Jmol script that loads the backbone (N, CA, C; Angstrom):
load data "model"
ATOM      1  N   MET A   1      20.128   9.414  26.454  1.00  0.00           N
ATOM      2  CA  MET A   1      19.271   9.656  24.911  1.00  0.00           C
ATOM      3  C   MET A   1      18.131   8.548  25.239  1.00  0.00           C
ATOM      4  N   SER A   2      16.558   9.292  25.281  1.00  0.00           N
ATOM      5  CA  SER A   2      15.630   8.238  25.074  1.00  0.00           C
ATOM      6  C   SER A   2      15.421   7.459  23.878  1.00  0.00           C
ATOM      7  N   ILE A   3      14.727   6.876  23.638  1.00  0.00           N
ATOM      8  CA  ILE A   3      13.688   5.999  22.361  1.00  0.00           C
ATOM      9  C   ILE A   3      13.489   7.016  21.455  1.00  0.00           C
ATOM     10  N   PHE A   4      12.404   7.938  21.997  1.00  0.00           N
ATOM     11  CA  PHE A   4      12.303   8.933  21.206  1.00  0.00           C
ATOM     12  C   PHE A   4      13.010   9.704  20.197  1.00  0.00           C
ATOM     13  N   GLU A   5      14.266   9.874  21.065  1.00  0.00           N
ATOM     14  CA  GLU A   5      15.463  10.450  20.521  1.00  0.00           C
ATOM     15  C   GLU A   5      15.907  10.054  19.487  1.00  0.00           C
ATOM     16  N   VAL A   6      16.417   8.951  19.886  1.00  0.00           N
ATOM     17  CA  VAL A   6      16.894   8.188  18.849  1.00  0.00           C
ATOM     18  C   VAL A   6      16.121   8.046  17.625  1.00  0.00           C
ATOM     19  N   ILE A   7      14.892   7.947  17.715  1.00  0.00           N
ATOM     20  CA  ILE A   7      14.338   7.539  16.298  1.00  0.00           C
ATOM     21  C   ILE A   7      13.962   8.569  15.275  1.00  0.00           C
ATOM     22  N   ALA A   8      13.711   9.677  16.297  1.00  0.00           N
ATOM     23  CA  ALA A   8      13.789  10.993  15.853  1.00  0.00           C
ATOM     24  C   ALA A   8      15.285  11.499  14.909  1.00  0.00           C
ATOM     25  N   GLU A   9      16.547  10.941  15.255  1.00  0.00           N
ATOM     26  CA  GLU A   9      17.629  11.165  15.117  1.00  0.00           C
ATOM     27  C   GLU A   9      18.068  10.255  13.584  1.00  0.00           C
ATOM     28  N   ARG A  10      17.103   9.211  14.218  1.00  0.00           N
ATOM     29  CA  ARG A  10      17.513   8.025  12.670  1.00  0.00           C
ATOM     30  C   ARG A  10      16.628   8.239  11.278  1.00  0.00           C
ATOM     31  N   ARG A  11      15.397   8.886  11.511  1.00  0.00           N
ATOM     32  CA  ARG A  11      14.745   9.640  10.654  1.00  0.00           C
ATOM     33  C   ARG A  11      15.278  10.884  10.078  1.00  0.00           C
ATOM     34  N   ILE A  12      15.369  11.779  10.667  1.00  0.00           N
ATOM     35  CA  ILE A  12      16.337  12.617  10.631  1.00  0.00           C
ATOM     36  C   ILE A  12      17.211  12.358   9.652  1.00  0.00           C
ATOM     37  N   GLN A  13      18.529  11.434   9.885  1.00  0.00           N
ATOM     38  CA  GLN A  13      19.750  11.238   9.211  1.00  0.00           C
ATOM     39  C   GLN A  13      19.052  10.736   8.120  1.00  0.00           C
ATOM     40  N   GLN A  14      18.117   9.696   8.096  1.00  0.00           N
ATOM     41  CA  GLN A  14      17.493   8.699   6.653  1.00  0.00           C
ATOM     42  C   GLN A  14      17.135  10.081   5.811  1.00  0.00           C
ATOM     43  N   ALA A  15      16.034  10.957   6.346  1.00  0.00           N
ATOM     44  CA  ALA A  15      15.873  12.133   5.726  1.00  0.00           C
ATOM     45  C   ALA A  15      17.072  12.962   4.900  1.00  0.00           C
ATOM     46  N   ILE A  16      17.906  13.014   5.697  1.00  0.00           N
ATOM     47  CA  ILE A  16      19.057  13.963   4.878  1.00  0.00           C
ATOM     48  C   ILE A  16      19.645  12.848   3.907  1.00  0.00           C
ATOM     49  N   ALA A  17      20.236  11.746   4.256  1.00  0.00           N
ATOM     50  CA  ALA A  17      20.999  10.605   3.088  1.00  0.00           C
ATOM     51  C   ALA A  17      19.587  10.975   2.040  1.00  0.00           C
ATOM     52  N   GLU A  18      18.355  10.615   1.965  1.00  0.00           N
ATOM     53  CA  GLU A  18      17.304  10.780   1.126  1.00  0.00           C
ATOM     54  C   GLU A  18      17.340  11.984   0.149  1.00  0.00           C
ATOM     55  N   GLY A  19      17.929  13.248   0.619  1.00  0.00           N
ATOM     56  CA  GLY A  19      17.825  14.303   0.327  1.00  0.00           C
ATOM     57  C   GLY A  19      16.704  15.098   0.244  1.00  0.00           C
ATOM     58  N   GLU A  20      15.742  14.506   1.046  1.00  0.00           N
ATOM     59  CA  GLU A  20      14.233  15.724   1.338  1.00  0.00           C
ATOM     60  C   GLU A  20      14.683  16.879   2.007  1.00  0.00           C
ATOM     61  N   PHE A  21      15.814  17.285   2.162  1.00  0.00           N
ATOM     62  CA  PHE A  21      16.006  18.847   3.457  1.00  0.00           C
ATOM     63  C   PHE A  21      16.878  19.562   2.247  1.00  0.00           C
ATOM     64  N   ASP A  22      16.869  18.848   0.408  1.00  0.00           N
ATOM     65  CA  ASP A  22      17.712  19.826  -0.200  1.00  0.00           C
ATOM     66  C   ASP A  22      16.375  21.079  -0.575  1.00  0.00           C
ATOM     67  N   ASN A  23      16.817  21.949  -1.098  1.00  0.00           N
ATOM     68  CA  ASN A  23      16.121  23.082  -1.812  1.00  0.00           C
ATOM     69  C   ASN A  23      14.769  23.523  -1.193  1.00  0.00           C
ATOM     70  N   LEU A  24      15.258  23.577   0.268  1.00  0.00           N
ATOM     71  CA  LEU A  24      13.909  23.993   0.904  1.00  0.00           C
ATOM     72  C   LEU A  24      13.591  25.465   0.724  1.00  0.00           C
ATOM     73  N   PRO A  25      12.564  26.026   0.896  1.00  0.00           N
ATOM     74  CA  PRO A  25      12.837  27.660   1.466  1.00  0.00           C
ATOM     75  C   PRO A  25      13.330  28.360   2.282  1.00  0.00           C
ATOM     76  N   ASN A  26      14.493  29.001   1.985  1.00  0.00           N
ATOM     77  CA  ASN A  26      15.034  29.646   3.063  1.00  0.00           C
ATOM     78  C   ASN A  26      16.644  28.961   3.273  1.00  0.00           C
ATOM     79  N   THR A  27      16.815  27.929   2.771  1.00  0.00           N
ATOM     80  CA  THR A  27      17.812  27.082   2.831  1.00  0.00           C
ATOM     81  C   THR A  27      19.422  28.200   2.614  1.00  0.00           C
ATOM     82  N   GLY A  28      19.927  28.063   4.154  1.00  0.00           N
ATOM     83  CA  GLY A  28      21.164  28.548   4.193  1.00  0.00           C
ATOM     84  C   GLY A  28      20.653  30.373   4.713  1.00  0.00           C
ATOM     85  N   GLN A  29      19.717  30.212   4.904  1.00  0.00           N
ATOM     86  CA  GLN A  29      19.457  31.359   5.332  1.00  0.00           C
ATOM     87  C   GLN A  29      19.048  31.835   6.804  1.00  0.00           C
ATOM     88  N   PRO A  30      19.418  32.908   7.385  1.00  0.00           N
ATOM     89  CA  PRO A  30      18.864  32.764   8.837  1.00  0.00           C
ATOM     90  C   PRO A  30      17.136  32.396   9.460  1.00  0.00           C
ATOM     91  N   ILE A  31      17.137  32.006  10.251  1.00  0.00           N
ATOM     92  CA  ILE A  31      15.751  31.660  10.627  1.00  0.00           C
ATOM     93  C   ILE A  31      14.476  33.039  10.618  1.00  0.00           C
ATOM     94  N   PRO A  32      13.828  33.001  10.447  1.00  0.00           N
ATOM     95  CA  PRO A  32      12.803  34.514  10.145  1.00  0.00           C
ATOM     96  C   PRO A  32      12.641  34.602  11.524  1.00  0.00           C
ATOM     97  N   ASP A  33      12.376  35.829  11.965  1.00  0.00           N
ATOM     98  CA  ASP A  33      11.680  36.318  13.267  1.00  0.00           C
ATOM     99  C   ASP A  33      10.157  36.542  13.675  1.00  0.00           C
ATOM    100  N   ASP A  34      10.387  35.514  14.505  1.00  0.00           N
ATOM    101  CA  ASP A  34       8.951  35.075  14.867  1.00  0.00           C
ATOM    102  C   ASP A  34       8.075  36.088  15.650  1.00  0.00           C
ATOM    103  N   GLY A  35       9.023  37.250  15.998  1.00  0.00           N
ATOM    104  CA  GLY A  35       8.078  38.184  17.085  1.00  0.00           C
ATOM    105  C   GLY A  35       7.826  37.663  18.214  1.00  0.00           C
ATOM    106  N   MET A  36       8.231  36.712  18.360  1.00  0.00           N
ATOM    107  CA  MET A  36       8.225  35.914  20.184  1.00  0.00           C
ATOM    108  C   MET A  36       9.601  36.620  21.359  1.00  0.00           C
ATOM    109  N   ASP A  37      10.505  37.243  20.476  1.00  0.00           N
ATOM    110  CA  ASP A  37      11.495  37.862  21.922  1.00  0.00           C
ATOM    111  C   ASP A  37      11.037  38.188  22.663  1.00  0.00           C
ATOM    112  N   MET A  38       9.990  38.985  23.061  1.00  0.00           N
ATOM    113  CA  MET A  38       9.401  39.494  24.264  1.00  0.00           C
ATOM    114  C   MET A  38       8.820  38.654  25.261  1.00  0.00           C
ATOM    115  N   VAL A  39       8.216  37.693  24.727  1.00  0.00           N
ATOM    116  CA  VAL A  39       7.186  36.794  25.113  1.00  0.00           C
ATOM    117  C   VAL A  39       8.080  35.622  25.912  1.00  0.00           C
ATOM    118  N   PRO A  40       7.725  35.408  27.249  1.00  0.00           N
ATOM    119  CA  PRO A  40       8.514  34.491  28.383  1.00  0.00           C
ATOM    120  C   PRO A  40       8.301  32.985  27.168  1.00  0.00           C
ATOM    121  N   GLU A  41       9.657  32.177  27.705  1.00  0.00           N
ATOM    122  CA  GLU A  41       9.709  31.178  26.616  1.00  0.00           C
ATOM    123  C   GLU A  41       8.521  30.275  27.416  1.00  0.00           C
ATOM    124  N   ASP A  42       8.513  30.113  28.660  1.00  0.00           N
ATOM    125  CA  ASP A  42       6.994  29.218  29.277  1.00  0.00           C
ATOM    126  C   ASP A  42       5.665  29.658  28.501  1.00  0.00           C
ATOM    127  N   LEU A  43       5.274  31.013  27.817  1.00  0.00           N
ATOM    128  CA  LEU A  43       4.124  31.094  27.173  1.00  0.00           C
ATOM    129  C   LEU A  43       4.707  31.507  25.745  1.00  0.00           C
ATOM    130  N   ARG A  44       5.633  31.049  25.069  1.00  0.00           N
ATOM    131  CA  ARG A  44       5.621  31.050  23.712  1.00  0.00           C
ATOM    132  C   ARG A  44       4.931  29.906  22.784  1.00  0.00           C
ATOM    133  N   MET A  45       4.658  28.793  23.517  1.00  0.00           N
ATOM    134  CA  MET A  45       3.977  28.022  22.626  1.00  0.00           C
ATOM    135  C   MET A  45       2.427  28.087  22.592  1.00  0.00           C
ATOM    136  N   ALA A  46       2.244  28.522  23.542  1.00  0.00           N
ATOM    137  CA  ALA A  46       0.930  28.789  23.604  1.00  0.00           C
ATOM    138  C   ALA A  46       0.443  30.237  23.009  1.00  0.00           C
ATOM    139  N   TYR A  47       1.287  31.039  23.124  1.00  0.00           N
ATOM    140  CA  TYR A  47       0.909  32.260  22.039  1.00  0.00           C
ATOM    141  C   TYR A  47       1.300  31.835  20.594  1.00  0.00           C
ATOM    142  N   LYS A  48       1.736  31.335  20.386  1.00  0.00           N
ATOM    143  CA  LYS A  48       1.782  30.560  18.461  1.00  0.00           C
ATOM    144  C   LYS A  48       0.703  30.097  18.604  1.00  0.00           C
ATOM    145  N   ILE A  49       0.152  29.007  18.958  1.00  0.00           N
ATOM    146  CA  ILE A  49      -1.308  28.311  19.006  1.00  0.00           C
ATOM    147  C   ILE A  49      -2.125  29.521  19.025  1.00  0.00           C
ATOM    148  N   LEU A  50      -2.441  30.457  19.507  1.00  0.00           N
ATOM    149  CA  LEU A  50      -3.603  31.555  19.838  1.00  0.00           C
ATOM    150  C   LEU A  50      -3.042  32.208  18.712  1.00  0.00           C
ATOM    151  N   LYS A  51      -1.939  32.561  18.130  1.00  0.00           N
ATOM    152  CA  LYS A  51      -1.581  33.415  17.008  1.00  0.00           C
ATOM    153  C   LYS A  51      -2.258  32.346  15.495  1.00  0.00           C
ATOM    154  N   ASN A  52      -1.680  31.326  15.332  1.00  0.00           N
ATOM    155  CA  ASN A  52      -2.130  30.481  14.246  1.00  0.00           C
ATOM    156  C   ASN A  52      -3.591  30.429  14.260  1.00  0.00           C
ATOM    157  N   ALA A  53      -4.455  30.459  15.352  1.00  0.00           N
ATOM    158  CA  ALA A  53      -5.658  30.370  15.614  1.00  0.00           C
ATOM    159  C   ALA A  53      -6.665  31.509  15.242  1.00  0.00           C
ATOM    160  N   GLY A  54      -5.456  32.802  15.040  1.00  0.00           N
ATOM    161  CA  GLY A  54      -6.171  34.254  15.081  1.00  0.00           C
ATOM    162  C   GLY A  54      -6.593  34.861  16.028  1.00  0.00           C
ATOM    163  N   ILE A  55      -6.193  34.033  17.204  1.00  0.00           N
ATOM    164  CA  ILE A  55      -6.614  34.800  18.455  1.00  0.00           C
ATOM    165  C   ILE A  55      -5.449  36.085  19.550  1.00  0.00           C
ATOM    166  N   VAL A  56      -5.840  36.683  19.712  1.00  0.00           N
ATOM    167  CA  VAL A  56      -4.760  37.561  20.351  1.00  0.00           C
ATOM    168  C   VAL A  56      -5.329  37.620  21.925  1.00  0.00           C
ATOM    169  N   PRO A  57      -4.031  37.534  22.633  1.00  0.00           N
ATOM    170  CA  PRO A  57      -3.950  37.214  24.081  1.00  0.00           C
ATOM    171  C   PRO A  57      -4.604  38.836  24.567  1.00  0.00           C
ATOM    172  N   GLU A  58      -5.495  39.070  25.750  1.00  0.00           N
ATOM    173  CA  GLU A  58      -5.705  40.471  25.956  1.00  0.00           C
ATOM    174  C   GLU A  58      -4.503  41.325  26.667  1.00  0.00           C
ATOM    175  N   GLU A  59      -3.404  40.785  27.195  1.00  0.00           N
ATOM    176  CA  GLU A  59      -2.596  41.831  27.250  1.00  0.00           C
ATOM    177  C   GLU A  59      -2.308  42.481  25.559  1.00  0.00           C
ATOM    178  N   ILE A  60      -1.714  42.001  24.984  1.00  0.00           N
ATOM    179  CA  ILE A  60      -1.746  42.387  23.721  1.00  0.00           C
ATOM    180  C   ILE A  60      -2.041  43.278  22.930  1.00  0.00           C
ATOM    181  N   GLU A  61      -3.656  42.919  23.653  1.00  0.00           N
ATOM    182  CA  GLU A  61      -4.999  43.929  22.438  1.00  0.00           C
ATOM    183  C   GLU A  61      -4.493  45.146  23.435  1.00  0.00           C
ATOM    184  N   LEU A  62      -4.450  45.082  24.714  1.00  0.00           N
ATOM    185  CA  LEU A  62      -4.519  45.937  25.406  1.00  0.00           C
ATOM    186  C   LEU A  62      -3.003  47.437  25.174  1.00  0.00           C
ATOM    187  N   ARG A  63      -2.125  46.601  25.250  1.00  0.00           N
ATOM    188  CA  ARG A  63      -1.061  47.202  24.645  1.00  0.00           C
ATOM    189  C   ARG A  63      -1.123  48.025  23.609  1.00  0.00           C
ATOM    190  N   LYS A  64      -1.693  47.073  22.532  1.00  0.00           N
ATOM    191  CA  LYS A  64      -2.210  47.994  21.463  1.00  0.00           C
ATOM    192  C   LYS A  64      -2.769  48.788  21.473  1.00  0.00           C
ATOM    193  N   GLY A  65      -3.940  49.053  22.303  1.00  0.00           N
ATOM    194  CA  GLY A  65      -4.832  49.986  22.642  1.00  0.00           C
ATOM    195  C   GLY A  65      -4.224  51.099  23.115  1.00  0.00           C
ATOM    196  N   ILE A  66      -3.085  50.759  23.879  1.00  0.00           N
ATOM    197  CA  ILE A  66      -2.396  52.093  25.151  1.00  0.00           C
ATOM    198  C   ILE A  66      -1.668  52.556  23.775  1.00  0.00           C
ATOM    199  N   VAL A  67      -0.923  52.009  23.022  1.00  0.00           N
ATOM    200  CA  VAL A  67       0.227  52.624  21.861  1.00  0.00           C
ATOM    201  C   VAL A  67      -1.214  53.686  21.186  1.00  0.00           C
ATOM    202  N   HIS A  68      -1.924  53.334  20.714  1.00  0.00           N
ATOM    203  CA  HIS A  68      -3.052  53.579  19.723  1.00  0.00           C
ATOM    204  C   HIS A  68      -3.219  54.868  20.145  1.00  0.00           C
ATOM    205  N   LEU A  69      -3.835  54.612  21.812  1.00  0.00           N
ATOM    206  CA  LEU A  69      -4.634  56.028  21.933  1.00  0.00           C
ATOM    207  C   LEU A  69      -3.512  57.152  22.810  1.00  0.00           C
ATOM    208  N   SER A  70      -2.133  56.691  23.033  1.00  0.00           N
ATOM    209  CA  SER A  70      -1.119  57.839  23.094  1.00  0.00           C
ATOM    210  C   SER A  70      -0.483  58.039  21.868  1.00  0.00           C
ATOM    211  N   GLU A  71      -1.064  57.616  20.917  1.00  0.00           N
ATOM    212  CA  GLU A  71      -0.628  58.349  19.616  1.00  0.00           C
ATOM    213  C   GLU A  71      -1.565  59.478  19.146  1.00  0.00           C
ATOM    214  N   LEU A  72      -2.993  59.086  19.685  1.00  0.00           N
ATOM    215  CA  LEU A  72      -3.957  60.041  19.331  1.00  0.00           C
ATOM    216  C   LEU A  72      -3.723  61.049  20.629  1.00  0.00           C
ATOM    217  N   LEU A  73      -3.421  60.825  21.530  1.00  0.00           N
ATOM    218  CA  LEU A  73      -3.153  61.712  22.608  1.00  0.00           C
ATOM    219  C   LEU A  73      -2.471  62.846  22.105  1.00  0.00           C
ATOM    220  N   SER A  74      -0.934  62.116  21.636  1.00  0.00           N
ATOM    221  CA  SER A  74       0.190  63.041  21.114  1.00  0.00           C
ATOM    222  C   SER A  74      -0.357  64.309  20.030  1.00  0.00           C
ATOM    223  N   ALA A  75      -1.554  63.893  19.238  1.00  0.00           N
ATOM    224  CA  ALA A  75      -1.806  64.462  18.009  1.00  0.00           C
ATOM    225  C   ALA A  75      -3.142  65.335  18.322  1.00  0.00           C
ATOM    226  N   CYS A  76      -3.829  65.189  19.565  1.00  0.00           N
ATOM    227  CA  CYS A  76      -5.057  65.699  20.172  1.00  0.00           C
ATOM    228  C   CYS A  76      -4.472  67.403  20.354  1.00  0.00           C
ATOM    229  N   ALA A  77      -5.401  68.138  19.903  1.00  0.00           N
ATOM    230  CA  ALA A  77      -5.373  70.061  20.646  1.00  0.00           C
ATOM    231  C   ALA A  77      -6.638  70.209  21.177  1.00  0.00           C
ATOM    232  N   ASP A  78      -7.633  69.348  21.558  1.00  0.00           N
ATOM    233  CA  ASP A  78      -8.797  69.871  22.428  1.00  0.00           C
ATOM    234  C   ASP A  78      -8.253  69.604  23.754  1.00  0.00           C
ATOM    235  N   GLU A  79      -8.766  70.008  24.777  1.00  0.00           N
ATOM    236  CA  GLU A  79      -8.326  69.559  26.064  1.00  0.00           C
ATOM    237  C   GLU A  79      -9.438  68.474  26.792  1.00  0.00           C
ATOM    238  N   ASN A  80     -10.762  68.450  26.198  1.00  0.00           N
ATOM    239  CA  ASN A  80     -11.784  67.894  26.840  1.00  0.00           C
ATOM    240  C   ASN A  80     -11.120  66.471  26.161  1.00  0.00           C
ATOM    241  N   GLU A  81     -10.956  66.442  24.614  1.00  0.00           N
ATOM    242  CA  GLU A  81     -10.667  64.952  24.038  1.00  0.00           C
ATOM    243  C   GLU A  81      -9.354  64.425  24.633  1.00  0.00           C
ATOM    244  N   ARG A  82      -8.201  65.378  25.251  1.00  0.00           N
ATOM    245  CA  ARG A  82      -7.146  64.853  25.762  1.00  0.00           C
ATOM    246  C   ARG A  82      -7.394  64.142  27.016  1.00  0.00           C
ATOM    247  N   ARG A  83      -8.555  64.712  27.901  1.00  0.00           N
ATOM    248  CA  ARG A  83      -8.885  64.267  29.750  1.00  0.00           C
ATOM    249  C   ARG A  83      -9.469  62.819  29.030  1.00  0.00           C
ATOM    250  N   GLU A  84     -10.081  63.009  28.224  1.00  0.00           N
ATOM    251  CA  GLU A  84     -10.891  61.592  27.903  1.00  0.00           C
ATOM    252  C   GLU A  84      -9.697  60.384  27.348  1.00  0.00           C
ATOM    253  N   LEU A  85      -9.221  60.420  26.539  1.00  0.00           N
ATOM    254  CA  LEU A  85      -7.869  59.859  26.090  1.00  0.00           C
ATOM    255  C   LEU A  85      -7.122  59.324  27.204  1.00  0.00           C
ATOM    256  N   ARG A  86      -6.763  60.578  28.013  1.00  0.00           N
ATOM    257  CA  ARG A  86      -5.598  60.031  29.713  1.00  0.00           C
ATOM    258  C   ARG A  86      -6.855  58.865  30.354  1.00  0.00           C
ATOM    259  N   LEU A  87      -7.715  59.425  30.183  1.00  0.00           N
ATOM    260  CA  LEU A  87      -8.577  58.547  30.985  1.00  0.00           C
ATOM    261  C   LEU A  87      -8.641  57.132  30.459  1.00  0.00           C
ATOM    262  N   LYS A  88      -8.769  57.005  29.232  1.00  0.00           N
ATOM    263  CA  LYS A  88      -8.867  55.762  28.486  1.00  0.00           C
ATOM    264  C   LYS A  88      -7.744  54.972  28.909  1.00  0.00           C
ATOM    265  N   ILE A  89      -6.417  55.560  28.452  1.00  0.00           N
ATOM    266  CA  ILE A  89      -5.125  54.897  28.725  1.00  0.00           C
ATOM    267  C   ILE A  89      -4.798  54.452  29.956  1.00  0.00           C
ATOM    268  N   ASN A  90      -5.482  55.229  31.384  1.00  0.00           N
ATOM    269  CA  ASN A  90      -5.339  55.063  31.995  1.00  0.00           C
ATOM    270  C   ASN A  90      -6.325  53.680  33.090  1.00  0.00           C
ATOM    271  N   GLU A  91      -7.107  53.467  32.060  1.00  0.00           N
ATOM    272  CA  GLU A  91      -7.985  52.469  32.392  1.00  0.00           C
ATOM    273  C   GLU A  91      -6.960  51.100  31.779  1.00  0.00           C
ATOM    274  N   LYS A  92      -6.753  51.340  30.598  1.00  0.00           N
ATOM    275  CA  LYS A  92      -6.257  49.838  29.825  1.00  0.00           C
ATOM    276  C   LYS A  92      -4.883  49.755  30.607  1.00  0.00           C
ATOM    277  N   MET A  93      -3.754  50.571  30.649  1.00  0.00           N
ATOM    278  CA  MET A  93      -2.556  50.189  31.628  1.00  0.00           C
ATOM    279  C   MET A  93      -3.211  49.700  32.918  1.00  0.00           C
ATOM    280  N   LEU A  94      -4.435  50.526  33.708  1.00  0.00           N
ATOM    281  CA  LEU A  94      -4.863  49.571  35.074  1.00  0.00           C
ATOM    282  C   LEU A  94      -4.850  47.911  34.706  1.00  0.00           C
ATOM    283  N   ARG A  95      -5.501  47.532  33.709  1.00  0.00           N
ATOM    284  CA  ARG A  95      -5.978  46.261  33.303  1.00  0.00           C
ATOM    285  C   ARG A  95      -4.946  45.626  33.109  1.00  0.00           C
ATOM    286  N   TYR A  96      -3.976  46.380  32.092  1.00  0.00           N
ATOM    287  CA  TYR A  96      -2.834  45.338  31.932  1.00  0.00           C
ATOM    288  C   TYR A  96      -2.060  44.920  32.830  1.00  0.00           C
ATOM    289  N   ASN A  97      -1.996  45.999  33.427  1.00  0.00           N
ATOM    290  CA  ASN A  97      -0.860  45.806  35.044  1.00  0.00           C
ATOM    291  C   ASN A  97      -1.870  44.463  35.978  1.00  0.00           C
ATOM    292  N   MET A  98      -3.117  44.931  36.252  1.00  0.00           N
ATOM    293  CA  MET A  98      -3.579  43.439  36.772  1.00  0.00           C
ATOM    294  C   MET A  98      -3.258  42.175  36.056  1.00  0.00           C
ATOM    295  N   ILE A  99      -3.487  42.273  34.826  1.00  0.00           N
ATOM    296  CA  ILE A  99      -3.313  40.925  34.225  1.00  0.00           C
ATOM    297  C   ILE A  99      -1.808  40.722  35.008  1.00  0.00           C
ATOM    298  N   MET A 100      -0.618  41.095  34.469  1.00  0.00           N
ATOM    299  CA  MET A 100       0.756  41.204  34.347  1.00  0.00           C
ATOM    300  C   MET A 100       0.988  40.495  35.736  1.00  0.00           C
ATOM    301  N   GLU A 101       0.605  41.420  36.622  1.00  0.00           N
ATOM    302  CA  GLU A 101       0.637  40.994  37.974  1.00  0.00           C
ATOM    303  C   GLU A 101      -0.242  39.770  38.396  1.00  0.00           C
ATOM    304  N   ALA A 102      -1.089  39.345  38.211  1.00  0.00           N
ATOM    305  CA  ALA A 102      -1.333  37.768  38.057  1.00  0.00           C
ATOM    306  C   ALA A 102      -0.866  37.171  37.830  1.00  0.00           C
ATOM    307  N   ARG A 103       0.264  37.383  36.516  1.00  0.00           N
ATOM    308  CA  ARG A 103       1.046  36.169  36.533  1.00  0.00           C
ATOM    309  C   ARG A 103       2.312  36.456  36.927  1.00  0.00           C
ATOM    310  N   GLY A 104       2.460  36.886  37.794  1.00  0.00           N
ATOM    311  CA  GLY A 104       3.660  36.877  38.235  1.00  0.00           C
ATOM    312  C   GLY A 104       4.809  37.795  37.212  1.00  0.00           C
ATOM    313  N   ARG A 105       4.275  38.747  36.336  1.00  0.00           N
ATOM    314  CA  ARG A 105       5.499  39.240  35.524  1.00  0.00           C
ATOM    315  C   ARG A 105       5.204  41.136  35.988  1.00  0.00           C
ATOM    316  N   LYS A 106       6.473  41.632  35.763  1.00  0.00           N
ATOM    317  CA  LYS A 106       6.383  42.816  36.448  1.00  0.00           C
ATOM    318  C   LYS A 106       5.642  43.525  35.364  1.00  0.00           C
ATOM    319  N   ILE A 107       5.466  44.912  36.258  1.00  0.00           N
ATOM    320  CA  ILE A 107       4.039  45.428  35.777  1.00  0.00           C
ATOM    321  C   ILE A 107       4.849  47.150  35.242  1.00  0.00           C
ATOM    322  N   CYS A 108       4.531  47.004  33.935  1.00  0.00           N
ATOM    323  CA  CYS A 108       5.328  48.316  32.999  1.00  0.00           C
ATOM    324  C   CYS A 108       4.312  49.580  33.133  1.00  0.00           C
ATOM    325  N   ASP A 109       5.288  50.594  32.907  1.00  0.00           N
ATOM    326  CA  ASP A 109       4.885  51.888  33.235  1.00  0.00           C
ATOM    327  C   ASP A 109       5.207  52.436  31.499  1.00  0.00           C
ATOM    328  N   PHE A 110       4.016  52.565  30.969  1.00  0.00           N
ATOM    329  CA  PHE A 110       4.765  52.906  29.246  1.00  0.00           C
ATOM    330  C   PHE A 110       5.155  54.159  28.900  1.00  0.00           C
ATOM    331  N   GLU A 111       4.951  55.424  29.749  1.00  0.00           N
ATOM    332  CA  GLU A 111       5.315  56.470  29.792  1.00  0.00           C
ATOM    333  C   GLU A 111       6.630  56.111  30.423  1.00  0.00           C
ATOM    334  N   TYR A 112       7.068  55.723  31.497  1.00  0.00           N
ATOM    335  CA  TYR A 112       8.260  55.781  31.884  1.00  0.00           C
ATOM    336  C   TYR A 112       9.620  54.959  30.772  1.00  0.00           C
ATOM    337  N   MET A 113       8.719  54.105  30.384  1.00  0.00           N
ATOM    338  CA  MET A 113       9.741  53.138  29.211  1.00  0.00           C
ATOM    339  C   MET A 113      10.039  53.812  28.150  1.00  0.00           C
ATOM    340  N   ASP A 114       8.862  55.053  27.647  1.00  0.00           N
ATOM    341  CA  ASP A 114       9.049  55.702  26.502  1.00  0.00           C
ATOM    342  C   ASP A 114      10.135  56.881  26.645  1.00  0.00           C
ATOM    343  N   LYS A 115      10.080  57.095  27.833  1.00  0.00           N
ATOM    344  CA  LYS A 115      11.415  58.638  28.506  1.00  0.00           C
ATOM    345  C   LYS A 115      12.374  57.768  28.329  1.00  0.00           C
ATOM    346  N   ILE A 116      12.613  56.358  28.875  1.00  0.00           N
ATOM    347  CA  ILE A 116      13.973  55.545  28.960  1.00  0.00           C
ATOM    348  C   ILE A 116      14.437  55.475  26.994  1.00  0.00           C
ATOM    349  N   MET A 117      13.324  55.233  26.246  1.00  0.00           N
ATOM    350  CA  MET A 117      13.692  55.114  25.470  1.00  0.00           C
ATOM    351  C   MET A 117      13.999  55.842  24.284  1.00  0.00           C
ATOM    352  N   ASP A 118      13.377  57.412  24.753  1.00  0.00           N
ATOM    353  CA  ASP A 118      13.919  58.491  23.898  1.00  0.00           C
ATOM    354  C   ASP A 118      15.326  58.992  24.540  1.00  0.00           C
ATOM    355  N   LYS A 119      15.615  58.444  26.019  1.00  0.00           N
ATOM    356  CA  LYS A 119      16.843  58.785  26.461  1.00  0.00           C
ATOM    357  C   LYS A 119      18.030  57.669  25.578  1.00  0.00           C
ATOM    358  N   LEU A 120      17.783  57.048  25.310  1.00  0.00           N
ATOM    359  CA  LEU A 120      18.649  55.706  24.872  1.00  0.00           C
ATOM    360  C   LEU A 120      19.096  56.344  23.038  1.00  0.00           C
ATOM    361  N   LYS A 121      17.959  56.901  22.541  1.00  0.00           N
ATOM    362  CA  LYS A 121      18.012  56.984  21.405  1.00  0.00           C
ATOM    363  C   LYS A 121      19.176  58.309  20.976  1.00  0.00           C
TER     364      LYS A 121
END
end "model"
wireframe off; spacefill off
backbone 0.3
color backbone group
C-alpha cells in the first residue's frame, strides 16, 4: 500500500467513526446508472468531465443525429425527402466511422445493429 492509500484509508475510517457517512442520500440503494456502460473505460473520465462541462463529444452528437434522421426516414412518405434523408444519414455514418476507426474502435453499421436488435426481441 502506498502512503496515499494509507492516508485515504485512515481518513475514511475516521469519517465513518465520526458518523459523517450516516444519512447520506441514497444510503443502502444501488449506485445510480451514469450511462457510461457503452463508453470504453479509458475514456470514461474524459467523457464525465465533458458531460459536466455541458460538452458532447462529436461521435455522440453524430449517433444522436443518425437516430433522429432514421426516425424521420421511417415516417417520411415523399421519395425525394427520403433520398435526402438517406444521404444525410450516410454522411453522418461515414463521419462517425472515420472517428471510430481513427480511435481504433470498431465501426458500427446502425442498420445491421437494428436488424440484430429486432431479431433478439
